[in-house]
C-alpha positions in Angstrom: 22.4 -17.8 18.6 24.0 -15.1 20.7 22.5 -13.8 23.9 19.2 -11.8 24.0 20.0 -9.0 26.3 16.5 -7.8 27.0 13.4 -9.3 28.4 10.4 -8.9 26.2 6.7 -9.1 27.2 4.8 -10.6 24.4 1.2 -9.9 23.6 -1.3 -12.7 24.0 -1.7 -13.1 20.2 2.1 -13.4 19.8 2.3 -16.1 22.4 -0.5 -18.0 20.6 1.5 -18.0 17.4 4.8 -18.9 19.2 3.3 -21.8 21.2 1.1 -23.3 18.5 2.0 -26.8 17.2 -0.3 -26.6 14.3 1.2 -27.2 10.9 -0.1 -23.9 9.6 -0.3 -20.7 11.7 -2.2 -17.8 10.1 -2.2 -14.3 11.6 -4.6 -11.8 10.0 -3.3 -8.4 11.3 -4.0 -4.7 11.2 -1.3 -2.4 10.1 1.1 -1.6 13.0 -0.1 -4.5 15.1 3.3 -6.1 15.5 3.2 -9.0 13.0 6.8 -8.5 11.9 8.0 -8.7 15.5 6.0 -11.9 15.8 7.8 -13.3 12.8 11.2 -12.2 14.0 10.7 -14.1 17.3 9.1 -17.1 15.6 12.1 -17.6 13.3 14.5 -17.5 16.2 12.4 -20.2 17.9 12.4 -22.4 14.8 16.2 -22.2 14.1 17.1 -23.4 17.7 17.1 -27.1 16.5 17.9 -26.5 12.8 20.9 -28.5 11.5 23.6 -26.8 9.4 22.5 -28.6 6.2 18.8 -27.8 6.7 17.3 -24.9 4.9 14.2 -22.8 5.5 12.6 -19.8 3.8 11.3 -16.3 4.5 9.0 -15.0 1.7 6.7 -12.1 0.9 4.5 -11.2 -2.1 7.2 -9.2 -3.9 10.9 -8.4 -3.5 10.2 -4.7 -2.6 7.9 -6.0 0.2 10.4 -8.6 1.4 13.4 -6.2 1.4 11.9 -2.9 2.4 9.4 -4.1 5.0 9.8 -7.6 6.2 13.6 -8.1 6.3 14.4 -4.5 7.2 12.3 -4.7 10.3 13.6 -8.2 11.1 17.3 -7.0 10.8 16.5 -4.1 13.2 15.0 -6.5 15.7 17.8 -9.0 15.5 20.5 -6.4 15.9 18.7 -5.0 18.9 18.4 -8.4 20.5 22.1 -9.3 20.0 21.6 -12.1 17.4 24.6 -13.1 15.3 23.7 -13.2 11.6 25.0 -12.0 8.2 24.9 -10.1 6.0 24.5 -7.3 8.5 22.6 -5.1 6.0 19.6 -6.0 3.9 20.6 -6.9 0.4 19.1 -4.6 -2.2 19.0 -6.9 -5.2 15.6 -8.1 -6.4 16.8 -11.6 -6.8 17.2 -14.7 -4.6 19.6 -14.4 -1.7 20.2 -16.0 1.7 20.9 -15.0 5.3 22.8 -17.0 7.8 22.1 -17.1 11.6 24.1 -18.6 14.4 21.8 -20.8 16.6 24.4 -21.6 19.3 25.7 -24.7 17.6 26.0 -23.9 13.9 25.2 -21.4 11.2 21.9 -22.1 9.5 20.8 -20.8 6.1 17.5 -19.1 5.5 16.4 -18.5 1.9 14.8 -15.2 1.0 12.4 -15.4 -1.9 9.6 -13.4 -3.5 6.4 -15.3 -4.1 5.9 -13.5 -7.5 8.7 -15.9 -8.6 7.5 -18.8 -6.5 8.6 -21.5 -9.0 12.2 -20.9 -7.9 11.4 -22.8 -4.7 10.6 -26.0 -6.7 12.9 -28.8 -5.7 13.8 -27.4 -2.3 13.4 -29.4 0.9 12.4 -27.0 3.6 12.3 -27.3 7.4 9.9 -24.3 7.9 8.6 -21.2 6.2 7.6 -17.7 7.2 5.3 -16.0 4.6 4.7 -12.3 5.1 2.0 -10.3 3.4 0.4 -13.0 1.2 -2.9 -11.2 0.5 -1.7 -10.4 -3.1 -0.1 -13.7 -3.6 -1.3 -16.5 -5.9 -2.8 -19.5 -4.3 -0.4 -21.7 -6.3 2.5 -19.9 -4.7 1.4 -20.7 -1.2 0.5 -24.3 -2.1 4.0 -24.7 -3.5 5.6 -23.4 -0.3 3.6 -25.8 1.8 4.4 -28.7 -0.5 8.2 -28.1 -0.1 8.0 -28.5 3.7 9.5 -31.9 3.8 12.6 -31.9 6.1 11.6 -33.3 9.5 15.1 -34.1 10.8 16.0 -33.1 14.4 12.3 -32.7 15.4 11.4 -30.0 12.9 7.6 -30.1 12.5 7.5 -28.4 9.1 5.5 -25.4 10.2 4.6 -22.4 8.1 3.7 -19.0 9.6 1.6 -16.5 7.6 1.5 -12.9 8.8 -0.6 -10.6 6.6 -3.3 -8.0 6.2 -6.6 -9.5 5.0 -8.3 -9.5 1.6 -11.8 -9.8 0.1 -13.8 -12.7 1.6 -14.2 -14.2 -1.9 -10.4 -14.9 -2.2 -8.4 -18.1 -1.7 -7.1 -16.7 1.6 -10.5 -16.5 3.2 -11.2 -20.1 2.2 -7.8 -21.1 3.5 -8.5 -19.7 7.0 -12.3 -20.0 7.4 -13.1 -23.1 5.3 -10.0 -25.3 5.5 -10.1 -28.9 4.4 -8.6 -29.9 7.8 -9.5 -27.5 10.6 -7.2 -29.3 12.9 -4.2 -28.4 10.8 -4.4 -24.6 11.1 -4.3 -22.0 13.9 -6.0 -18.7 12.9 -5.4 -15.5 14.9 -6.9 -12.1 14.1 -5.2 -9.0 15.5 -6.5 -5.5 15.2 -4.2 -2.5 15.4 -5.8 -1.5 18.7 -4.2 -4.5 20.4 -0.8 -2.8 20.0 -2.0 0.8 20.5 0.1 1.3 23.6 3.3 0.8 21.6 2.3 3.0 18.6 3.0 6.7 18.2 0.3 8.9 19.8 -2.5 9.5 17.4 -1.4 6.9 14.9 -4.8 5.1 14.7 -6.6 8.4 14.4 -4.3 9.2 11.5 -5.3 5.9 9.9 -9.0 6.8 10.4 -8.4 10.1 8.6 -6.4 8.3 5.9 -8.5 5.3 5.0 -12.0 4.9 3.6 -14.5 3.2 6.0 -14.0 -0.1 4.2 -10.2 0.1 4.2 -10.2 1.0 7.9 -12.1 -2.1 8.7 -9.7 -4.2 6.8 -6.3 -2.5 7.5 -7.0 -1.6 11.2 -9.7 -3.8 12.5 -8.4 -6.9 10.6 -11.8 -7.8 9.1 -12.6 -9.6 5.9 -14.1 -6.7 3.8 -15.2 -6.6 0.2 -13.4 -3.9 -1.7 -13.3 -5.4 -5.1 -16.9 -4.6 -6.2 -17.4 -3.6 -9.8 -18.0 0.0 -8.8 -14.6 1.5 -8.0 -15.3 4.8 -6.3 -17.7 3.8 -3.6 -17.0 6.9 -1.5 -18.5 9.2 -4.1 -21.7 11.1 -3.4 -22.8 14.1 -5.5 -24.2 16.0 -2.6 -20.9 15.7 -0.7 -18.3 15.9 -3.4 -19.7 18.3 -6.1 -19.4 21.9 -4.9 -19.9 24.9 -7.2 -18.7 27.2 -4.4 -15.1 26.1 -4.4 -12.9 29.0 -5.5 -9.5 29.7 -7.0 -6.8 31.3 -4.8 -4.2 33.2 -6.8 -1.6 32.8 -4.0 -1.7 29.0 -3.8 0.1 26.6 -6.1 -1.9 25.2 -9.0 -1.9 21.4 -9.3 -1.9 20.1 -12.9 -2.0 16.3 -13.1 -1.7 14.3 -16.4 -2.5 10.9 -18.0 -0.9 10.5 -21.4 -2.6 8.3 -23.9 -2.5 7.2 -27.6 -5.4 5.9 -29.6 -9.1 6.3 -30.4 -11.2 6.8 -27.3 -8.1 7.5 -25.2 -7.9 11.3 -24.9 -5.0 13.1 -23.4 -6.5 14.0 -20.0 -5.4 16.4 -17.2 -7.1 17.9 -14.2 -6.4 21.3 -12.6 -6.9 21.9 -8.9 -5.6 23.4 -5.7 -4.9 22.1 -2.2 -6.9 24.1 0.3 -7.1 24.2 4.1 -10.6 23.0 5.0 -12.1 23.4 8.5 -14.8 21.7 10.4 -16.2 21.7 13.9 -15.8 18.8 16.3 -17.3 18.3 19.7 -14.7 17.3 22.4 -15.4 14.8 25.1 -15.8 17.7 27.5 -18.5 19.2 25.3 -16.5 22.0 23.8 -16.4 22.8 20.1 -13.0 22.4 18.5 -12.2 23.7 15.0 -10.2 21.2 13.1 -8.1 22.1 10.0 -7.3 19.6 7.3 -6.0 19.6 3.7 -8.6 19.2 0.9 -8.1 18.9 -2.8 -10.4 21.0 -4.9 -10.7 20.1 -8.6 -11.4 23.3 -10.5 -11.1 22.4 -14.2 -10.2 19.7 -16.7 -8.6 19.4 -20.1 -9.7 16.4 -22.1 -8.4 16.5 -25.8 -8.7 13.9 -28.5 -5.1 14.5 -29.5 -1.7 13.0 -29.1 0.0 16.4 -29.1 1.3 17.5 -25.7 1.8 21.1 -26.9 -1.9 21.3 -27.9 -3.0 20.4 -24.4 -0.6 23.1 -23.0 -2.0 25.6 -25.5 -5.5 24.8 -24.3 -4.5 25.3 -20.7 -2.8 28.7 -21.4 -5.9 29.9 -23.3 -7.9 29.6 -20.1 -7.7 32.1 -17.2 -5.9 30.1 -14.5 -2.3 30.9 -15.4 -2.9 34.7 -15.9 -4.5 34.8 -12.4 -1.7 33.1 -10.6 0.5 35.6 -8.6 3.6 33.6 -9.4 3.0 32.6 -13.0 4.3 29.3 -14.3 6.7 28.8 -11.3 3.5 28.4 -9.2 2.3 25.4 -11.3 3.1 21.9 -9.9 3.1 19.1 -12.4 2.0 15.5 -11.5 1.0 12.5 -13.4 1.8 9.3 -15.3 5.4 8.2 -15.0 5.2 7.0 -18.6 5.4 10.6 -19.7 9.1 10.4 -18.8 9.8 7.8 -21.4 8.1 9.2 -24.5 6.2 12.0 -26.1 3.0 10.8 -27.7 4.1 12.3 -31.0 7.9 12.8 -31.0 11.1 11.5 -29.5 11.0 14.1 -26.8 9.4 13.1 -23.5 6.0 14.5 -22.5 7.5 16.0 -19.3 10.4 17.4 -21.4 7.9 19.3 -23.5 6.0 20.6 -20.5 9.3 21.7 -18.9 10.4 23.4 -22.1 7.2 25.4 -22.0 8.2 26.8 -18.6 6.5 24.4 -16.1 9.6 23.2 -14.3 8.2 22.0 -10.9 7.5 18.4 -11.7 6.7 15.8 -9.0 6.4 12.6 -10.9 7.2 9.1 -9.4 9.6 6.7 -11.0 6.9 4.0 -10.8 3.1 4.5 -11.0 1.3 3.5 -7.8 -0.6 0.1 -7.9 -4.1 0.4 -9.4 -5.7 -0.8 -6.2 -3.8 1.7 -4.0 -4.8 4.6 -6.4 -8.4 3.6 -6.0 -8.2 3.3 -2.2 -6.5 6.7 -1.8 -9.2 8.5 -3.9 -12.0 6.7 -2.0 -10.5 7.8 1.3 -10.5 11.4 0.1 -14.1 11.2 -1.1 -15.1 9.9 2.4 -12.8 8.6 5.1 -13.5 6.4 8.1 -13.8 9.5 10.3 -16.6 10.8 8.1 -14.5 13.6 6.5 -14.7 14.7 2.9 -11.3 15.8 1.5 -12.1 15.9 -2.2 -14.5 18.4 -3.9 -15.1 18.8 -7.6 -16.5 21.8 -9.4 -19.5 21.1 -11.7 -17.5 22.3 -14.7 -15.4 19.1 -14.5 -18.0 17.0 -16.3 -15.7 14.3 -17.6 -14.1 13.8 -14.2 -17.5 13.6 -12.5 -18.7 11.0 -15.1 -15.5 9.1 -14.7 -15.8 8.8 -10.9 -19.4 7.8 -11.2 -19.0 5.2 -13.9 -15.6 3.6 -13.3 -15.8 -0.1 -13.1 -13.5 -3.1 -12.8 -13.0 -5.4 -15.7 -14.8 -8.7 -15.3 -12.4 -11.6 -15.0 -9.3 -9.4 -14.8 -6.9 -9.2 -11.9 -8.0 -5.8 -10.6 -8.0 -3.8 -13.8 -10.2 -0.9 -14.8 -12.6 -0.9 -17.7 -11.1 1.5 -20.2 -13.5 4.3 -21.1 -13.0 7.8 -22.4 -13.6 9.1 -18.9 -11.4 6.7 -17.1 -8.2 8.5 -18.0 -8.9 11.7 -16.1 -9.8 9.7 -13.0 -6.4 8.0 -13.4 -4.7 11.4 -13.6 -6.4 12.5 -10.4 -5.3 9.3 -8.7 -1.7 9.8 -9.6 -1.7 13.2 -7.8 -3.7 11.9 -4.8 -1.2 9.1 -4.2 1.6 11.7 -4.1 0.1 14.2 -1.6 -2.2 11.9 0.3 -0.3 8.6 0.6 -2.0 5.7 2.5 0.9 5.3 4.8 0.6 7.8 7.6 3.5 10.3 7.9 6.0 9.8 10.6 5.1 6.2 11.3 7.8 4.3 13.2 7.2 0.9 14.6 7.5 1.1 18.4 8.9 -1.8 20.5 6.1 -4.2 21.3 7.8 -6.3 23.9 8.9 -9.8 23.1 9.3 -13.4 24.1 
């Protein structure tokens, strides 16, 4: 296997996972708690006795998660620990691949698979499995992985390790952990981010408190089963907190203009106009002093909601209002955000929506190649409406009547896998969400996983 050159001091929760003989080991973890380190160590422990013709698997809910998070961190750990393996760099393809590790006697193969294509594991005889971030995974995918654990040769006990953040308590995952058919077959470990605080960047958890809504903080940091999927989407909204007729326009700040492009009856072309402001509030320190804290806030000043499929008409409406004339820098001071679908087509012609906007002089365009997941968009907006630290970072002027109604009435579709009910007002809340995910991402800036010790 190569020689591990460092001595690592494992957390108690890591030792529990590494020493358990239960067939299923489930770790419900806060972000930054060290779950990938645990998996990296657990895999090395499992391959010690693995034969050259035995195979095992590392999975995650999607190839982006598997490649960009799980395996990237695993490769960093193994290189640091002096483990012999190949390929040396994480493959980029979003398709099945394998990695090989030297266990001191022979090279062993580990399959790398996404659970959104779980049927590709059918027919495999596995010695063990590590499933990372399964909270978005179908129950059938997990059941298939467990059913393929059949190879007991050389003392392999067909274990599966789950390392994941948690989900709603009405999901299969809660039943899997808290209401198992055979309680003796599973070891359940809950780990909050605080248990690894000493190895995280200074202020990291406080950044999370300022980033997440109270419900998201309990789930993503405290590792609690928390209901997020209620029919009401924007649970952080409160008229007295979030509607503010006193927010003002600053001609020296950039103007944010975020879009959602639509076609069809009841699907108006919708955009919101706002500015990022520096807000301040007073906070009492532990010593009793008053400290002035500065934070970014998004102030929504106006909206354009037009029952039209003509992008130029929406631009004409914007230019007929007073915002552009009052900007000190003109069109160069307008920042365009929104739906990535606007890159692929105009709602009326062969020219893209963003191409039309650019031709009209609005050239600063910050549009993602892929729209953020719906759930992430909702969580980001909720955290701005009210975060776990009690801060309000989004304010809406009363003139934004469609946006206000959209936030207050947005619901999830019944029986759908986290989809919004489509209403006339839903589209402008979507436009706002696109911008918020760009400038207020859930992942705190500057996060770098610190060494947690080891085994």
